[in-house]
Phi, psi and omega in degrees: 000131187271166187298324180297317181297318180294324176292319181295310178302320185287317175295321178298318183293314181296319180297308181299321180293322183289322173300314175297322177297317179293320177298320176301310180298315179299319177303317183284326180257004182314297189303319184301321185284321183272003179285108183248019177287128185291142177263166186301316178295328178291321176295325177289328175294311176304319183293316180297317184290320182293324173297318184297320182295320180291322174295317180297324180290327175294319179291322175300315180298323174298310182296327180292320182294321179291317182295322179290327182285320178294327180290314179301308180298322173303306177304320179296318180297319177296322174293325173290331180285324176297320182292340181295000000 
């Protein structure tokens, strides 16, 4: 066996060993990683974020209404100036 083949064989053994080691770790930690059940603190955080989004949507609606009202009032003022 020449040195090049020996190096390739050693690298292949190391790679296979690392793959087996990673698979073993995943099997032991698998349920923890894949656990997607919501926790109590996550539900509280979700509720808080939904309330915040609702408040922000309401604020946007108010700002849109103000912008539209000002636009209409500005148009009315311009029309009144033209009529003079």
